Legacy VTK file of the C-alpha trace (Angstrom):
# vtk DataFile Version 3.0
C-alpha trace
ASCII
DATASET POLYDATA
POINTS 430 float
47.108 -48.526 26.803
44.263 -48.827 29.257
46.100 -46.844 31.837
46.577 -44.027 29.348
42.827 -43.593 28.755
42.074 -43.454 32.458
44.533 -40.729 32.988
43.114 -38.721 30.090
39.522 -38.935 31.415
40.658 -38.021 34.868
42.261 -34.917 33.537
39.087 -33.796 31.588
36.898 -34.253 34.664
39.170 -32.128 36.685
38.908 -29.309 34.100
35.031 -29.255 34.176
34.871 -29.099 37.902
37.089 -26.091 38.025
35.241 -22.882 39.048
34.235 -20.362 36.282
36.045 -17.169 35.939
34.292 -13.811 36.571
33.262 -13.118 32.926
31.659 -16.483 32.399
29.892 -16.199 35.724
28.397 -12.810 34.799
27.210 -14.154 31.447
25.598 -17.098 33.116
23.783 -14.874 35.628
22.573 -12.618 32.835
21.171 -15.533 30.892
19.345 -16.811 33.962
17.811 -13.339 34.621
16.847 -12.984 30.943
15.051 -16.298 30.988
13.197 -15.250 34.149
12.138 -11.897 32.584
11.117 -13.665 29.391
8.962 -16.038 31.385
7.342 -13.093 33.191
6.699 -11.301 29.873
5.178 -14.423 28.397
2.948 -14.817 31.402
1.863 -11.145 31.175
1.193 -11.479 27.443
-0.796 -14.646 28.027
-2.883 -12.956 30.706
-3.357 -9.841 28.489
-4.432 -12.019 25.589
-6.968 -13.787 27.774
-8.530 -10.439 28.752
-7.961 -8.650 25.425
-11.565 -8.975 24.218
-13.245 -6.914 26.928
-14.811 -3.632 25.753
-16.661 -0.759 27.406
-19.812 0.124 25.432
-20.888 3.792 25.427
-24.466 4.908 26.138
-25.225 5.561 22.445
-23.831 2.208 21.286
-24.850 -1.439 21.174
-22.721 -4.530 20.625
-23.094 -8.165 19.641
-20.674 -11.118 19.790
-19.508 -13.439 17.033
-18.125 -16.856 17.960
-16.063 -18.399 15.186
-17.930 -16.168 12.746
-21.391 -17.080 13.998
-23.719 -14.466 15.491
-24.531 -15.112 19.145
-28.033 -14.233 20.412
-28.511 -11.137 22.515
-27.577 -7.485 22.130
-25.372 -5.743 24.680
-26.226 -2.200 25.748
-24.012 0.308 27.521
-21.547 -1.242 29.956
-18.801 -3.880 30.004
-18.874 -6.671 27.413
-16.655 -9.749 27.899
-15.718 -12.238 25.199
-13.143 -14.911 24.454
-9.995 -13.639 22.774
-9.921 -13.207 19.019
-10.228 -15.262 16.816
-12.452 -17.349 19.066
-14.912 -14.506 19.565
-15.326 -11.002 18.152
-17.261 -7.997 19.474
-18.920 -5.702 16.926
-20.037 -2.224 18.090
-22.442 0.148 16.276
-23.785 3.608 17.260
-27.418 2.446 17.260
-28.780 5.144 19.560
-27.137 8.068 17.801
-28.794 9.542 14.704
-26.645 10.234 11.663
-27.301 12.854 8.985
-26.349 12.504 5.342
-26.689 15.011 2.488
-27.440 13.448 -0.895
-26.908 15.404 -4.123
-27.762 12.668 -6.605
-30.827 14.608 -7.819
-29.205 18.036 -7.643
-27.556 20.043 -10.401
-23.775 20.289 -10.575
-22.325 23.595 -9.453
-19.438 24.912 -11.450
-16.444 26.387 -9.660
-17.655 29.981 -10.006
-21.145 28.987 -8.791
-20.137 27.349 -5.528
-21.352 29.198 -2.460
-23.760 31.397 -4.451
-27.468 31.680 -3.834
-29.684 30.202 -6.531
-30.932 33.661 -7.504
-27.385 34.635 -8.486
-26.770 31.594 -10.693
-27.663 32.102 -14.342
-27.465 29.743 -17.281
-28.641 30.321 -20.825
-31.603 28.467 -22.259
-29.410 27.017 -25.004
-27.244 25.195 -22.457
-29.190 22.212 -21.198
-28.397 19.741 -18.455
-25.282 17.607 -18.545
-26.465 14.017 -17.859
-23.011 13.097 -16.577
-22.855 15.871 -13.963
-26.380 17.187 -13.427
-28.928 15.132 -11.536
-32.686 15.715 -11.722
-36.058 14.083 -11.136
-38.749 13.817 -13.812
-42.281 14.507 -12.539
-45.629 13.229 -13.786
-46.158 16.335 -15.949
-42.794 15.687 -17.672
-41.102 18.457 -15.756
-37.643 18.433 -14.222
-36.754 19.410 -10.670
-33.450 19.525 -8.801
-33.541 18.312 -5.189
-30.940 18.028 -2.452
-31.938 15.573 0.274
-30.926 15.706 3.937
-31.580 12.325 5.567
-31.476 11.592 9.293
-31.246 7.861 10.034
-30.221 5.476 12.813
-29.497 1.804 13.459
-32.710 0.224 14.679
-31.646 -3.426 14.793
-27.903 -4.079 15.126
-28.317 -7.815 14.544
-30.074 -7.339 11.183
-27.535 -4.786 10.034
-24.496 -6.890 10.917
-26.032 -10.049 9.516
-27.499 -8.693 6.281
-25.507 -5.614 5.352
-21.815 -5.355 6.089
-20.649 -6.178 9.608
-19.663 -3.186 11.683
-18.757 -0.916 8.777
-20.871 2.196 9.426
-19.959 3.671 6.036
-21.942 0.937 4.317
-25.143 2.278 5.931
-24.663 5.688 4.307
-24.080 4.113 0.905
-27.212 1.984 1.312
-29.303 5.000 2.332
-28.018 6.950 -0.671
-28.921 4.168 -3.090
-32.433 3.781 -1.691
-33.027 7.562 -1.683
-32.081 7.727 -5.364
-34.575 4.968 -6.220
-37.375 6.229 -3.977
-36.985 9.777 -5.319
-37.612 8.586 -8.871
-40.745 6.726 -7.771
-42.221 9.568 -5.692
-41.515 12.282 -8.293
-43.228 10.225 -10.995
-46.532 10.468 -9.071
-46.496 14.261 -8.594
-46.218 17.385 -10.727
-43.222 19.704 -10.642
-45.256 22.415 -8.934
-46.412 19.981 -6.250
-42.871 18.732 -5.557
-41.246 22.128 -5.092
-44.140 24.387 -4.092
-47.597 23.157 -3.114
-46.888 19.708 -1.595
-43.372 19.895 -0.195
-44.374 18.288 3.111
-46.291 15.533 1.302
-43.268 14.826 -0.897
-40.989 14.468 2.121
-43.459 12.212 3.928
-43.877 10.014 0.831
-40.096 9.713 0.557
-39.796 8.689 4.206
-42.472 5.990 3.794
-40.875 4.646 0.612
-37.366 4.519 2.078
-38.383 2.801 5.326
-40.468 0.263 3.394
-37.469 -0.656 1.248
-35.159 -0.812 4.277
-37.540 -3.207 6.032
-37.865 -5.391 2.934
-34.154 -6.214 3.058
-33.968 -6.424 6.893
-31.307 -3.751 6.917
-31.729 -2.807 10.575
-31.809 0.865 9.561
-34.612 3.400 10.046
-35.013 6.908 8.590
-36.301 9.383 11.163
-36.730 12.265 8.717
-35.899 13.356 5.213
-35.949 16.990 4.143
-35.522 18.761 0.848
-32.805 21.208 1.834
-32.803 22.536 -1.729
-35.506 22.237 -4.375
-35.731 24.202 -7.587
-36.689 23.878 -11.220
-33.782 23.875 -13.691
-31.723 27.060 -13.404
-32.427 27.844 -17.058
-36.152 28.361 -16.344
-36.002 29.335 -12.663
-36.701 33.036 -13.330
-39.830 32.252 -15.354
-41.010 29.747 -12.766
-40.487 32.283 -9.951
-42.415 34.913 -11.909
-45.294 32.484 -12.348
-45.157 31.575 -8.674
-45.110 35.256 -7.670
-48.174 35.886 -9.821
-49.918 32.918 -8.239
-48.989 34.185 -4.767
-50.409 37.618 -5.612
-53.569 35.956 -6.869
-53.963 33.921 -3.684
-53.189 36.982 -1.544
-55.831 38.982 -3.416
-58.362 36.193 -2.947
-57.583 35.946 0.758
-57.803 39.722 1.140
-61.147 39.750 -0.674
-62.421 36.996 1.581
-61.287 38.896 4.670
-62.930 42.070 3.390
-66.114 40.134 2.617
-66.125 38.608 6.100
-65.470 41.997 7.680
-68.201 43.726 5.661
-70.714 41.007 6.434
-69.799 41.031 10.120
-70.128 44.797 10.226
-73.417 44.594 8.367
-75.127 41.774 10.225
-72.700 40.234 12.713
-72.395 36.463 12.866
-75.966 36.184 11.589
-74.703 36.776 8.019
-73.779 33.095 7.757
-77.333 32.186 8.642
-78.547 34.622 5.992
-76.276 33.051 3.375
-77.709 29.619 4.120
-81.284 30.902 3.980
-80.715 32.757 0.711
-79.224 29.637 -0.886
-82.269 27.671 0.213
-84.439 30.462 -1.119
-82.802 30.206 -4.543
-83.316 26.449 -4.634
-86.986 26.714 -3.642
-88.247 29.195 -6.246
-91.161 26.952 -7.344
-92.291 25.837 -3.887
-94.598 28.476 -2.446
-94.925 26.767 0.935
-91.162 26.439 1.273
-90.676 30.060 0.213
-93.078 31.209 2.907
-91.298 29.108 5.534
-87.871 30.444 4.550
-89.176 34.010 4.509
-90.447 33.480 8.030
-87.027 32.254 9.129
-85.391 35.298 7.518
-87.753 37.626 9.369
-87.014 35.812 12.623
-83.239 36.111 12.112
-83.602 39.789 11.216
-85.585 40.427 14.366
-83.727 38.312 16.918
-80.207 37.463 15.699
-78.983 40.291 13.474
-76.141 42.429 14.833
-73.817 45.017 13.289
-75.111 48.016 11.356
-78.183 46.150 10.143
-79.075 45.122 13.669
-78.534 48.673 14.871
-80.744 50.044 12.086
-83.434 47.500 12.916
-83.279 48.497 16.573
-83.412 52.200 15.702
-86.304 51.569 13.321
-88.118 49.627 16.020
-87.547 52.415 18.538
-88.644 55.054 16.018
-91.723 53.017 15.173
-92.582 52.647 18.838
-92.088 56.387 19.419
-94.180 57.437 16.426
-96.915 54.979 17.318
-96.848 56.240 20.888
-97.059 59.845 19.745
-99.905 59.032 17.383
-101.721 57.178 20.128
-101.189 60.173 22.392
-102.549 62.504 19.720
-105.576 60.254 19.273
-106.205 60.201 23.009
-105.822 64.023 23.161
-108.207 64.403 20.248
-110.741 62.185 21.888
-110.367 64.186 25.099
-110.710 67.636 23.434
-113.474 66.742 21.024
-116.314 67.011 23.558
-114.924 70.370 24.795
-114.693 71.647 21.227
-118.279 70.708 20.586
-119.436 72.534 23.713
-117.452 75.771 23.153
-114.946 75.823 20.303
-113.798 79.473 20.810
-112.981 78.955 24.435
-111.030 75.745 23.687
-109.002 77.373 20.880
-108.181 80.386 23.078
-107.040 78.115 25.890
-104.900 75.970 23.593
-103.355 79.074 22.042
-102.507 80.469 25.453
-100.892 77.169 26.490
-98.834 77.081 23.283
-97.716 80.695 23.758
-96.654 79.979 27.307
-94.595 76.958 26.176
-92.889 79.056 23.510
-92.086 81.998 25.778
-90.858 79.781 28.589
-88.517 77.786 26.331
-85.028 79.134 26.860
-83.764 77.707 23.566
-86.074 79.950 21.530
-84.947 83.549 20.837
-87.755 85.987 21.537
-87.978 89.493 19.931
-90.511 92.130 20.848
-91.832 94.805 18.439
-92.585 98.175 20.042
-96.150 99.312 19.880
-96.922 101.450 16.858
-93.949 100.384 14.749
-95.255 99.246 11.418
-91.997 97.894 9.911
-89.227 95.998 11.682
-85.845 95.143 10.075
-83.441 92.597 11.570
-79.657 92.643 10.789
-78.200 89.217 11.470
-74.432 88.517 11.718
-72.868 86.241 9.091
-72.166 82.667 9.949
-68.482 82.584 11.112
-67.951 79.140 9.627
-69.147 80.310 6.222
-66.861 83.361 6.528
-63.819 81.103 7.012
-64.797 78.982 4.008
-65.198 82.059 1.773
-61.841 83.421 2.944
-60.037 80.132 2.183
-61.584 80.027 -1.308
-60.471 83.605 -1.950
-56.898 82.888 -0.816
-56.725 79.820 -3.036
-57.963 81.866 -5.980
-55.378 84.592 -5.383
-52.592 82.012 -5.139
-53.667 80.472 -8.448
-53.647 83.882 -10.094
-50.091 84.589 -8.866
-48.870 81.229 -10.142
-50.444 81.888 -13.543
-48.756 85.301 -13.763
-45.333 83.778 -12.953
-45.795 81.124 -15.605
-46.785 83.754 -18.146
-43.654 85.837 -17.354
-41.283 82.936 -18.054
-43.107 81.580 -21.099
-40.909 81.379 -24.218
-42.727 82.494 -27.390
-43.162 79.787 -29.987
-40.807 80.207 -32.916
-38.274 82.361 -31.029
-35.436 79.965 -31.804
-36.656 78.885 -35.212
-34.122 79.225 -38.045
LINES 1 431
430 0 1 2 3 4 5 6 7 8 9 10 11 12 13 14 15 16 17 18 19 20 21 22 23 24 25 26 27 28 29 30 31 32 33 34 35 36 37 38 39 40 41 42 43 44 45 46 47 48 49 50 51 52 53 54 55 56 57 58 59 60 61 62 63 64 65 66 67 68 69 70 71 72 73 74 75 76 77 78 79 80 81 82 83 84 85 86 87 88 89 90 91 92 93 94 95 96 97 98 99 100 101 102 103 104 105 106 107 108 109 110 111 112 113 114 115 116 117 118 119 120 121 122 123 124 125 126 127 128 129 130 131 132 133 134 135 136 137 138 139 140 141 142 143 144 145 146 147 148 149 150 151 152 153 154 155 156 157 158 159 160 161 162 163 164 165 166 167 168 169 170 171 172 173 174 175 176 177 178 179 180 181 182 183 184 185 186 187 188 189 190 191 192 193 194 195 196 197 198 199 200 201 202 203 204 205 206 207 208 209 210 211 212 213 214 215 216 217 218 219 220 221 222 223 224 225 226 227 228 229 230 231 232 233 234 235 236 237 238 239 240 241 242 243 244 245 246 247 248 249 250 251 252 253 254 255 256 257 258 259 260 261 262 263 264 265 266 267 268 269 270 271 272 273 274 275 276 277 278 279 280 281 282 283 284 285 286 287 288 289 290 291 292 293 294 295 296 297 298 299 300 301 302 303 304 305 306 307 308 309 310 311 312 313 314 315 316 317 318 319 320 321 322 323 324 325 326 327 328 329 330 331 332 333 334 335 336 337 338 339 340 341 342 343 344 345 346 347 348 349 350 351 352 353 354 355 356 357 358 359 360 361 362 363 364 365 366 367 368 369 370 371 372 373 374 375 376 377 378 379 380 381 382 383 384 385 386 387 388 389 390 391 392 393 394 395 396 397 398 399 400 401 402 403 404 405 406 407 408 409 410 411 412 413 414 415 416 417 418 419 420 421 422 423 424 425 426 427 428 429
C-alpha cells in the first residue's frame, strides 16, 4: 500500500516538471507583460495624481488655497500655484482684476413682444392701462411719482478671500445675483429721497453717484469682497402712459431756460458794448446807491466812485462817447480861448482905428474865401443888375423819384389786371 502512494506521487511530480506547450507559454508571457504595463500605468497615475493640483493663474486672476476645507492665508497672483492633490487641498480661482458688467431691469417696465427693439418714443400705451405689478418694475420718488430705470453696473472682485469665505466659494454667478439684489434695495432708498424730475432729468449724475455710494456701503457691511466701479442709468423714463406729457413739459422748461440764457447773453453783450467790463462795477455801485438813499455822505461817496469809473474805466460805446465828448469839450474850450485871446489882441487896435481894423479883417476873410479850393466862386459881370443860376438836379434824388414812379406804374398795372378778372357779385346767384 505504501509503495503504491510513492509511485503515484512520483508520477504527478513528473507531470508538473514537464515543459509547457506553445499556447500556455504565450499566455504566460502575455500575463507577465500585462502586469508590467499595469504597474507602469499605476505609477504614472500615482505621479499624475501627486501633481494634479498645479494651476497656472492668468494675469487678471487671483487664487487661494483650501486645506481640508479651511482657508489658507495668502492670495496668489498670476503665475504657477502648487497644492496637495484633492481632497487634501483645493485651489479656487476668481477673475479679481477683470471688471464685469451687468444690466439690471428690476426697476424697468416690461416690454411686450411687439415693443422689443423699439425706441421709447415709438411705444404707446393708453392712460387706462396702468402698470402690471407682476411684470412692470418701477421706483417711487419722494413726490409720489413713478420712474422706470435700467441700471448698468460695472463691478469687480476686490478681496478674493472675503468673497470666497462669506459669499459662495468660487461661483462667479453668485456675485451677479448679489449685486442685483443690492441694486434693487439701494434704488428704492435713493429714489425715495429725490423727485421724479431730479431722478430722470436734473440730477441724473447725482442719482448715479448716490447709488454707487449706497451699493458699496452695503457690500462692505457684509464683507462681500466686491466693489462697484460705476453704475449708470442706461434707460430712465417716466411711465410710458405719461411720457408724452412729461416730454412736453420738459421741452417747455428747456425753451424757458434757453430763453433765459439767451437773454442773459444779450444783456451781457449789450452791457459790454455799452460800457465794457466796467458795467459790472456800475451794477455794484448802483446797488449800493439804492441801499444808501438816506445817507447823504454815502451817496456823495458813491457818486464820486461812479464819476471816477466813468472817467477812467468805462469802455465800449459809452467810453467812446465820453472820449469824444472830452475831445469836443477840449476843442471848443480851445477855440473859445483862442477867440478870447484874439479879441484881447484886436481890442486895442479897434479902439485906435476901428475902420482900418474892419477893412483889414474883411480883406483877410475875402482872401481866405477866394483861396479855398473847396468853395465855388461865381463872378457877376459889371453892370448886370439881375443874375439867374440854373443848377442841375441831384442825381441821387432823380434815381429815387424814378424808382417811386416805376413802383407806382407797376401797382397800377396789377390793379388793372385784378379788375379785368373780377367776377361780379351775384353772377351765379339762382
